[in-house]
ZAMITOR-476358 format. One record per residue (C-alpha): residue number from 1; z, x, y. Coordinates in Angstrom, 1 decimal. Example, Ala and Ser with C-alpha at 12.3 -4.5 7.8 and 13.67 -1.06 7.14 Angstrom:
<pts>
1,7.8,12.3,-4.5 $
2,7.1,13.7,-1.1 $
</pts>
This chain:
<pts>
1,106.4,12.0,171.3 $
2,110.3,12.9,170.1 $
3,110.3,13.3,166.5 $
4,113.6,14.5,165.9 $
5,116.6,13.9,167.9 $
6,120.6,14.7,167.8 $
7,123.1,13.6,170.3 $
8,126.8,15.1,170.3 $
9,126.7,16.3,167.0 $
10,129.4,17.4,165.4 $
11,130.1,19.1,161.8 $
12,132.9,20.9,160.4 $
13,134.3,22.9,157.3 $
14,137.3,21.5,156.6 $
15,139.5,22.3,159.6 $
16,137.0,24.8,161.0 $
17,134.1,23.3,163.3 $
18,130.7,24.6,162.8 $
19,129.0,22.4,165.4 $
20,130.5,20.5,168.3 $
21,128.3,18.7,170.4 $
22,124.9,19.3,169.6 $
23,122.4,18.2,171.4 $
24,118.8,18.6,170.0 $
25,115.4,17.4,169.9 $
26,112.0,18.3,168.4 $
27,108.5,17.0,169.6 $
28,105.2,16.8,168.8 $
29,103.3,20.1,168.0 $
30,106.4,22.2,169.3 $
31,107.4,25.5,167.6 $
32,111.1,26.1,168.1 $
33,113.0,29.0,166.7 $
34,116.5,28.4,165.9 $
35,118.7,31.7,166.1 $
36,122.4,32.9,166.5 $
37,124.8,35.3,164.7 $
38,125.4,34.7,160.9 $
39,127.9,31.8,160.1 $
40,126.9,29.9,163.6 $
41,125.7,27.1,161.7 $
42,121.8,27.8,161.7 $
43,121.6,26.7,158.4 $
44,123.7,23.8,158.5 $
45,122.0,21.9,161.4 $
46,118.5,22.7,159.6 $
47,120.5,21.0,156.4 $
48,121.1,17.9,158.6 $
49,117.6,17.7,160.1 $
50,116.2,17.7,156.5 $
51,118.8,14.9,155.5 $
52,120.2,17.3,152.9 $
53,123.8,17.1,154.8 $
54,125.9,14.5,156.1 $
55,127.4,15.3,159.6 $
56,130.9,14.1,160.8 $
57,130.2,12.9,164.5 $
58,127.1,12.0,167.3 $
59,124.0,10.6,166.5 $
60,120.8,11.8,164.6 $
61,117.1,9.8,165.0 $
62,114.2,10.3,163.4 $
63,110.7,8.8,165.1 $
64,109.2,5.8,162.4 $
65,107.4,6.9,159.2 $
66,107.2,10.6,159.8 $
67,107.0,13.1,157.3 $
68,110.0,16.4,157.1 $
69,109.1,19.4,155.0 $
70,112.1,21.8,154.7 $
71,112.2,25.2,152.9 $
72,115.5,26.5,152.0 $
73,116.9,30.0,151.7 $
74,117.4,29.6,148.1 $
75,115.1,26.6,146.6 $
76,115.1,25.5,143.4 $
77,112.0,24.7,141.7 $
78,112.4,22.6,138.4 $
79,109.0,22.5,135.7 $
80,109.6,26.1,134.9 $
81,107.0,26.1,132.3 $
82,104.3,25.0,135.0 $
83,102.3,27.7,136.5 $
84,102.0,28.9,140.1 $
85,98.7,27.5,140.9 $
86,99.5,24.2,139.5 $
87,102.6,23.7,140.9 $
88,101.1,23.9,144.4 $
89,98.2,22.3,143.1 $
90,100.6,19.1,142.5 $
91,101.2,18.6,146.4 $
92,97.5,17.3,146.4 $
93,98.5,14.5,143.3 $
94,96.9,11.5,145.3 $
95,93.8,13.6,145.9 $
96,93.9,14.8,142.3 $
97,94.0,11.2,140.7 $
98,91.1,10.0,143.0 $
99,89.4,13.1,141.5 $
100,90.2,11.7,138.1 $
101,89.0,8.4,138.9 $
102,85.7,10.1,140.3 $
103,85.3,11.6,136.6 $
104,86.3,8.3,134.9 $
105,83.9,6.1,136.8 $
106,80.9,9.1,136.1 $
107,81.7,8.7,132.4 $
108,81.2,4.9,132.5 $
109,78.2,5.2,134.8 $
110,76.7,7.7,132.2 $
111,77.0,5.1,129.3 $
112,75.9,2.0,131.7 $
113,73.5,4.0,134.6 $
114,72.2,0.2,135.4 $
115,75.9,-1.0,136.4 $
116,75.4,-1.9,140.1 $
117,79.2,-2.7,140.4 $
118,80.4,0.7,138.8 $
119,78.1,2.6,141.1 $
120,79.2,0.7,144.5 $
121,83.0,1.4,143.1 $
122,82.1,5.5,142.9 $
123,80.3,5.5,146.1 $
124,83.9,3.8,147.7 $
125,86.0,6.2,145.8 $
126,83.7,9.1,146.3 $
127,83.8,8.5,150.3 $
128,87.6,8.2,150.0 $
129,87.9,11.4,148.1 $
130,85.7,13.3,150.9 $
131,87.6,11.7,153.3 $
132,90.9,13.3,151.9 $
133,88.9,16.9,152.2 $
134,89.4,16.7,148.4 $
135,86.3,19.2,147.5 $
136,88.5,22.1,149.5 $
137,91.8,21.2,147.7 $
138,91.7,24.2,145.1 $
139,90.1,26.7,147.9 $
140,93.3,25.4,150.2 $
141,95.8,26.1,147.4 $
142,94.4,29.5,146.2 $
143,94.0,30.7,149.7 $
144,97.3,29.8,150.9 $
145,98.9,31.4,147.5 $
146,96.9,34.8,148.2 $
147,98.1,34.9,152.2 $
148,101.7,34.9,150.7 $
149,101.1,37.7,148.6 $
150,100.1,35.6,144.8 $
151,97.3,37.8,143.4 $
152,94.6,35.4,141.4 $
153,96.6,37.0,138.3 $
154,100.1,35.8,139.5 $
155,99.0,32.8,140.0 $
156,98.3,32.1,136.2 $
157,102.2,32.9,135.6 $
158,105.0,30.9,134.6 $
159,107.3,29.8,137.1 $
160,110.3,30.5,134.7 $
161,109.3,34.1,134.8 $
162,109.6,34.4,138.5 $
163,112.2,36.3,140.5 $
164,114.4,34.5,143.4 $
165,112.3,36.0,145.7 $
166,109.0,34.9,144.0 $
167,110.3,31.2,143.9 $
168,111.1,31.3,147.5 $
169,107.6,32.6,148.2 $
170,106.1,29.6,145.7 $
171,108.1,26.7,147.7 $
172,106.8,28.3,151.2 $
173,103.0,28.1,149.7 $
174,103.8,24.6,148.3 $
175,105.0,23.2,151.8 $
176,102.0,24.7,153.6 $
177,99.7,23.0,151.6 $
178,100.9,19.7,152.7 $
179,100.3,18.5,156.6 $
180,103.9,17.6,157.4 $
181,104.7,16.2,161.0 $
182,107.9,18.7,161.0 $
183,108.3,21.8,159.1 $
184,111.8,23.2,158.7 $
185,111.5,26.7,158.0 $
186,114.9,28.5,156.7 $
187,114.2,32.2,156.9 $
188,110.8,32.1,155.7 $
189,110.0,35.8,156.1 $
190,112.4,36.6,153.5 $
191,110.7,38.4,150.6 $
192,107.2,38.5,152.2 $
193,105.7,41.9,152.9 $
194,103.8,42.6,156.3 $
195,100.6,41.9,155.2 $
196,101.9,38.1,153.8 $
197,104.1,37.8,157.4 $
198,101.2,38.3,159.3 $
199,99.2,35.8,157.8 $
200,101.9,33.2,158.0 $
201,102.2,33.9,161.5 $
202,98.5,33.1,162.0 $
203,98.9,29.6,159.6 $
204,101.6,28.5,161.8 $
205,100.0,29.2,165.3 $
206,97.4,26.8,164.0 $
207,99.6,24.3,162.2 $
208,99.2,20.4,163.6 $
209,102.7,19.5,163.4 $
210,105.9,20.9,164.9 $
211,108.0,23.5,163.2 $
212,111.6,24.5,163.4 $
213,112.0,28.1,162.3 $
214,115.3,30.4,161.3 $
215,114.0,33.7,161.4 $
216,115.9,37.4,162.2 $
217,112.1,38.6,162.7 $
218,111.4,39.3,166.3 $
219,107.9,40.0,166.1 $
220,107.6,36.8,163.8 $
221,109.2,34.9,166.7 $
222,107.1,36.4,169.4 $
223,104.2,35.3,167.9 $
224,105.1,31.6,166.7 $
225,107.4,30.1,168.7 $
226,107.5,28.8,172.3 $
227,111.0,27.7,172.6 $
228,114.8,29.1,171.5 $
229,117.9,26.8,170.7 $
230,120.8,29.3,170.3 $
231,123.8,28.6,168.4 $
232,127.0,30.3,169.7 $
233,130.5,29.4,169.2 $
234,129.3,25.7,167.7 $
235,127.8,25.2,171.0 $
236,123.6,24.8,171.5 $
237,122.0,26.8,174.5 $
238,118.0,26.1,175.0 $
239,115.6,28.7,176.2 $
240,111.6,28.1,177.2 $
241,109.5,31.1,175.6 $
242,109.7,33.4,173.2 $
243,112.3,35.5,171.8 $
244,111.3,38.2,174.6 $
245,111.3,35.8,177.2 $
246,114.9,34.6,175.5 $
247,116.3,38.1,176.0 $
248,115.7,38.2,179.7 $
249,116.6,35.0,180.3 $
250,120.2,35.3,178.3 $
251,120.7,38.8,179.9 $
252,120.8,36.8,183.1 $
253,122.8,33.8,182.3 $
254,125.4,35.9,180.8 $
255,125.5,38.0,184.2 $
256,125.5,34.9,186.2 $
257,128.6,34.0,183.6 $
258,130.1,37.0,184.0 $
259,130.3,37.0,188.1 $
260,131.6,33.0,187.8 $
261,134.3,34.0,185.3 $
262,135.1,37.0,187.9 $
263,135.8,35.3,190.6 $
264,137.7,32.4,189.0 $
265,140.1,34.6,187.5 $
266,140.3,36.5,191.0 $
267,141.0,32.9,192.5 $
268,143.2,31.8,189.7 $
269,145.4,35.0,190.1 $
270,145.6,34.7,193.7 $
271,147.1,31.0,193.4 $
272,149.4,32.5,190.5 $
273,150.9,35.2,193.1 $
274,151.1,32.4,195.7 $
275,153.0,30.3,193.5 $
276,155.5,32.7,192.4 $
277,156.3,34.1,195.6 $
278,157.0,30.5,196.8 $
279,159.2,29.5,193.7 $
280,160.9,32.9,194.4 $
281,162.0,31.4,197.9 $
282,162.2,27.9,197.4 $
283,166.2,28.5,196.7 $
284,166.0,29.4,200.3 $
285,164.0,27.2,202.2 $
286,162.8,23.5,200.7 $
287,159.4,24.2,202.6 $
288,158.8,26.8,200.1 $
289,159.9,24.4,197.0 $
290,156.9,22.2,198.5 $
291,154.5,24.7,198.8 $
292,155.6,25.7,195.4 $
293,154.9,21.9,193.9 $
294,151.4,22.0,196.3 $
295,150.2,25.1,194.3 $
296,151.3,24.0,190.9 $
297,149.2,20.8,191.3 $
298,146.3,23.0,193.0 $
299,146.3,25.3,189.7 $
300,146.6,22.1,187.3 $
301,143.6,21.0,189.2 $
302,141.6,24.1,188.8 $
303,138.3,23.9,186.8 $
304,139.1,26.3,183.6 $
305,136.1,28.6,183.1 $
306,136.5,30.3,179.7 $
307,135.6,33.7,179.1 $
308,131.8,34.3,178.4 $
309,130.6,35.7,174.8 $
310,129.4,39.3,175.5 $
311,126.2,40.7,174.1 $
312,127.7,43.6,172.9 $
313,130.4,42.1,171.0 $
314,129.3,43.4,167.9 $
315,129.9,46.0,165.0 $
316,130.9,49.5,166.2 $
317,128.0,52.0,164.6 $
318,128.2,55.3,165.0 $
319,126.5,57.8,162.4 $
320,127.7,61.4,163.0 $
321,126.5,64.4,160.3 $
322,129.2,66.7,159.4 $
323,126.7,69.4,159.1 $
324,123.5,70.0,160.5 $
325,120.4,70.9,158.1 $
326,117.7,73.6,158.2 $
327,113.9,72.7,160.0 $
328,112.7,71.9,155.9 $
329,114.5,68.5,154.9 $
330,112.1,67.1,152.5 $
331,109.1,68.2,150.6 $
332,107.5,65.9,148.5 $
333,104.4,67.1,146.0 $
334,102.4,65.3,143.8 $
335,104.6,62.7,143.1 $
336,103.8,59.8,140.5 $
337,105.5,56.8,138.8 $
338,104.5,54.0,136.4 $
339,105.6,51.1,135.1 $
340,103.9,49.7,131.8 $
341,100.8,49.4,132.8 $
342,100.8,49.3,136.8 $
343,100.6,52.4,138.4 $
344,102.9,52.5,141.6 $
345,101.8,56.0,143.2 $
346,100.4,59.2,142.5 $
347,99.7,62.5,144.1 $
348,102.2,61.5,146.9 $
349,103.0,64.7,149.1 $
350,104.6,64.7,152.7 $
351,107.2,66.3,154.7 $
352,110.3,65.7,156.0 $
353,111.4,67.9,159.0 $
354,114.7,68.0,160.8 $
355,114.9,65.1,163.2 $
356,112.0,63.2,161.9 $
357,112.5,59.3,161.5 $
358,110.1,58.5,158.6 $
359,109.3,54.3,158.3 $
360,108.0,53.6,155.0 $
361,106.4,50.4,154.6 $
362,103.5,48.5,152.4 $
363,103.1,46.0,150.4 $
364,105.3,44.4,147.9 $
365,105.4,46.0,144.4 $
366,103.6,49.1,145.6 $
367,107.0,51.2,144.9 $
368,108.3,51.9,148.2 $
369,111.9,51.3,146.6 $
370,111.2,53.4,143.8 $
371,110.5,56.4,145.4 $
372,113.5,56.3,147.9 $
373,115.1,55.9,144.3 $
374,113.1,59.1,142.9 $
375,114.6,60.7,145.5 $
376,118.2,59.8,145.2 $
377,117.7,60.5,141.4 $
378,118.6,57.1,140.2 $
379,115.4,57.6,138.8 $
380,113.0,60.2,137.4 $
381,109.2,60.7,138.5 $
382,106.6,60.5,135.8 $
383,105.1,63.7,137.6 $
384,105.3,65.9,140.5 $
385,108.5,67.4,142.3 $
386,110.4,67.1,145.4 $
387,113.0,69.3,147.0 $
388,115.5,69.2,149.5 $
389,115.8,71.7,152.2 $
390,119.2,73.9,152.8 $
391,122.4,72.1,153.5 $
392,120.9,68.6,153.2 $
393,123.7,66.0,152.7 $
394,121.7,62.9,152.2 $
395,123.3,59.2,152.3 $
396,121.4,56.4,150.5 $
397,122.0,52.2,151.5 $
398,120.1,50.1,149.0 $
399,119.2,46.8,149.5 $
400,121.3,45.1,146.6 $
401,124.1,46.9,147.2 $
402,125.0,47.5,143.9 $
403,127.2,50.3,144.6 $
404,129.9,48.3,146.2 $
405,132.6,47.1,143.7 $
406,132.5,42.9,143.6 $
407,136.2,42.9,142.6 $
408,137.5,44.7,145.2 $
409,138.7,43.2,148.5 $
410,137.7,45.0,151.5 $
411,140.7,47.0,152.5 $
412,140.7,48.3,148.2 $
413,137.0,49.1,148.7 $
414,137.6,51.6,151.6 $
415,140.7,52.8,150.3 $
416,139.4,53.8,146.8 $
417,136.3,55.9,148.4 $
418,139.1,57.3,151.4 $
419,142.5,57.8,150.2 $
420,143.2,59.7,153.1 $
421,142.9,56.7,155.6 $
422,145.9,54.6,155.9 $
423,146.0,50.6,155.8 $
424,146.0,50.5,159.6 $
425,143.1,52.7,160.1 $
426,141.4,50.9,157.4 $
427,141.9,47.6,159.3 $
428,140.8,48.8,162.5 $
429,137.5,50.2,161.3 $
430,137.2,46.6,159.7 $
431,137.5,44.8,162.7 $
432,135.0,47.3,164.7 $
433,132.7,45.7,161.7 $
434,133.9,42.4,162.7 $
435,135.8,41.7,159.9 $
436,139.3,40.5,161.4 $
437,142.2,38.4,160.0 $
438,142.6,37.4,156.2 $
439,138.6,38.6,155.9 $
440,140.0,41.9,154.8 $
441,141.1,40.7,151.8 $
442,138.5,38.4,150.5 $
443,136.7,39.7,147.4 $
444,133.2,41.8,147.9 $
445,132.0,38.8,145.5 $
446,132.7,36.6,148.3 $
447,131.0,37.8,150.7 $
448,127.8,37.1,152.5 $
449,124.3,39.0,152.1 $
450,125.2,40.1,156.1 $
451,129.1,40.9,155.5 $
452,127.9,42.9,152.4 $
453,125.5,44.5,154.4 $
454,128.0,45.5,157.2 $
455,130.4,46.5,154.8 $
456,127.7,49.0,153.1 $
457,126.8,50.4,156.4 $
458,130.8,51.2,157.1 $
459,130.9,52.9,154.4 $
460,127.7,55.0,155.0 $
461,129.0,56.1,158.5 $
462,132.5,57.5,157.4 $
463,130.3,59.7,154.6 $
464,129.1,61.9,157.4 $
465,125.8,62.3,156.0 $
466,123.0,64.2,158.0 $
467,120.0,62.5,155.9 $
468,120.0,59.1,155.7 $
469,117.9,56.9,153.4 $
470,117.7,53.6,154.1 $
471,116.0,50.7,152.3 $
472,116.1,47.5,154.0 $
473,118.7,48.2,156.0 $
474,117.8,44.9,158.3 $
475,118.0,42.5,155.6 $
476,120.8,39.8,155.8 $
477,121.5,41.4,159.1 $
478,121.6,38.8,162.4 $
479,119.7,39.8,165.3 $
480,122.9,41.2,167.1 $
481,123.9,43.0,164.2 $
482,119.8,44.7,164.0 $
483,120.2,45.9,167.8 $
484,123.3,47.4,167.1 $
485,121.8,49.1,164.0 $
486,118.8,50.2,165.9 $
487,120.9,51.6,168.8 $
488,123.1,53.6,166.4 $
489,120.0,55.0,164.7 $
490,118.2,56.0,167.6 $
491,121.4,58.1,169.0 $
492,121.5,59.7,165.0 $
493,121.1,63.6,165.7 $
494,120.2,64.1,162.1 $
495,116.8,62.8,159.7 $
496,116.1,59.2,158.7 $
497,113.9,58.2,155.8 $
498,113.8,54.2,155.9 $
499,111.8,51.4,153.9 $
500,110.9,48.3,155.7 $
501,109.0,45.3,156.3 $
502,110.5,44.6,160.2 $
503,107.9,45.8,162.2 $
504,110.0,45.6,165.7 $
505,112.4,47.8,163.7 $
506,109.7,50.3,162.3 $
507,108.2,50.5,166.0 $
508,111.6,51.2,167.7 $
509,112.6,53.8,165.2 $
510,109.8,55.2,163.8 $
511,108.1,58.7,164.7 $
512,106.2,59.2,161.3 $
513,105.2,56.7,159.3 $
514,104.0,56.5,155.6 $
515,101.9,53.7,154.8 $
516,101.9,53.0,150.7 $
517,99.0,50.9,149.2 $
518,97.2,50.5,145.8 $
519,94.5,52.5,146.9 $
520,95.9,55.7,149.0 $
521,98.8,56.2,150.8 $
522,98.4,57.6,154.5 $
523,101.2,59.5,156.4 $
524,100.6,59.6,160.5 $
525,102.5,61.0,163.6 $
526,103.7,57.9,165.4 $
527,105.2,54.1,164.6 $
528,104.0,51.3,162.6 $
529,101.6,50.2,165.5 $
530,99.9,53.7,165.3 $
531,98.9,52.8,162.2 $
532,95.7,50.6,163.2 $
533,94.7,52.9,165.4 $
534,91.8,54.5,164.3 $
535,92.3,57.9,166.7 $
536,95.4,58.6,165.0 $
537,95.4,61.3,162.8 $
538,97.0,61.9,159.6 $
539,99.8,64.4,158.9 $
540,99.1,66.7,155.9 $
541,101.5,68.6,153.9 $
542,102.3,72.3,154.6 $
543,101.7,74.6,152.1 $
544,103.7,74.5,149.1 $
545,104.9,78.1,148.8 $
546,104.6,80.5,152.1 $
547,103.3,84.0,151.2 $
548,105.8,86.4,151.3 $
549,105.4,88.6,154.7 $
550,105.9,92.4,154.3 $
551,106.3,94.7,157.3 $
552,103.0,96.2,158.3 $
553,103.0,100.0,157.4 $
554,102.0,102.5,160.4 $
555,98.6,103.6,160.5 $
556,98.3,107.1,161.2 $
557,96.4,106.8,164.4 $
558,98.8,104.2,166.0 $
559,100.8,106.8,168.1 $
560,103.6,104.3,169.1 $
561,103.8,103.2,165.3 $
562,104.1,106.8,164.1 $
563,106.6,107.5,166.5 $
564,108.8,104.9,165.8 $
565,112.6,105.4,164.9 $
566,114.4,105.0,161.4 $
567,116.5,102.8,163.3 $
568,113.9,100.7,164.8 $
569,111.9,100.4,161.4 $
570,115.2,98.9,159.9 $
571,116.0,96.6,162.6 $
572,112.0,95.1,161.8 $
573,112.4,94.6,158.3 $
574,115.6,92.9,158.6 $
575,113.8,90.6,161.1 $
576,111.3,90.0,158.5 $
577,113.4,89.0,155.8 $
578,115.3,86.6,158.3 $
579,111.8,85.1,158.7 $
580,111.2,85.3,154.6 $
581,114.8,83.5,154.4 $
582,113.7,80.4,157.0 $
583,110.4,79.7,155.4 $
584,111.6,79.8,151.9 $
585,114.3,77.3,152.3 $
586,112.4,74.8,150.0 $
587,110.3,77.3,148.4 $
588,113.0,78.5,146.1 $
589,115.2,75.8,145.2 $
590,116.9,78.0,142.3 $
591,118.2,80.6,145.0 $
592,119.3,78.1,147.6 $
593,120.6,75.5,145.4 $
594,118.2,72.8,146.1 $
595,117.2,70.0,144.1 $
596,114.6,70.2,142.5 $
597,113.2,66.8,140.2 $
598,110.7,68.1,137.7 $
599,109.5,66.2,134.7 $
</pts>
């Protein structure tokens, strides 16, 4: 059964077309992933389907009496004095009213126990309450809230005290408590940690209604959807299967388009060359003039094939360190941090060596971002210490991008950071990051989250650091930009430490994983999937201060040592000192100019 359907749907903002002739439909129980680059019109189409936005032309039809639930990226929640639990429970107002009626009837029967009419009404109301699964309402609400990361204590919290991300999670919980015919979810995994995302995947797999999802989480798409609708240059394209299947189908479609376009260009050029020759000879011979007219008509009738949009139409990202580090990049020992009554982590110890890619994951609020802020000296640890190795020059990407000056335009922002670059060079670099035309003169304040992320990555790339510390670098990036970032980081010859909830990203990049949890932490060699493998051993930190090795004194009965020349002994001493210097690059920060953060 078709629940929603659009035909030749058009939508423009001022003079800029966003959707051009979109044919889209949702059938019962379908799972549809709505994908496309940032700015391609995904949220616009979703708002139209939800009835929140008018379209310019075309048609949009819904099946009669269907219910639609819609999660927008920044939902507005009223009644700020209500608690988290009470807000979600209100989704069952009809069931709660039935429960209140039963309570009132119970009171009346207690006063008049022999009234058969009251008992008959009570039996009828109780059956209706049971048919509505009234006894399971409270447990269902609490289960959904816990699944989405709200602890029992947080469920008693007033909505007015929630952050923007927490409000989005709460609105998602409210929608999931209802059984809609169509559920429209715009970036539902934003603000969810890995445990909550995994729970949501399972919940949606068993959801009785149809679901349309906008998300950049590739693992989530693979596990929840069975069709993909991609918006590209205002047009829509259908693909059967999950995201992995889509990637293969799209590559094949692009290859076919490239072949057709190349053939078309060759044929058109051949016809244009003949036309030019006939025109050049037409003044000499009337036959050539007639042929020229025939060629003109043939060219006019020839179908015009547009140049295909290539998969590599993405930002040009290339991280190149200006110098290399020593073997030891970072030592963290017994690091601890508390905020108020909450202990984020304690006794945290791990090593990072040259070329390592350390992925950091764990529940929300466990201190992952706090750890990065300590390493970048934006916060101080309560206990413990960390030490960078020789020649380590780190660069930091923060997810909130507060290091950008919101009042600057893009050209000014780069010019202030890199005054040696002229405007032409800056505009070329911005164009490589998909900022073209008048976009380069926009204020940073007016940029979208994805645009700010691209600008911050450009600035980080220009710094030439050999240790990159990244906090949720894939947030706000569309799928092509994520893949471009992955490719660039895989080719990066330096060392990488990053926090992410993106399981695909963690699996693609990590050579080591640090899993942070309330109970403890784990460091393993491998990627995110290896965390669930019981055979994978944990990595233990090396000795904090390697013992100084001294040259072995010659023994009296050792003829080789006794006969060793003074020159050989001196060479041995120099070799021992070189080894010692290498081992102590981290152990003696005051000698090697290494950051030592002690509290």
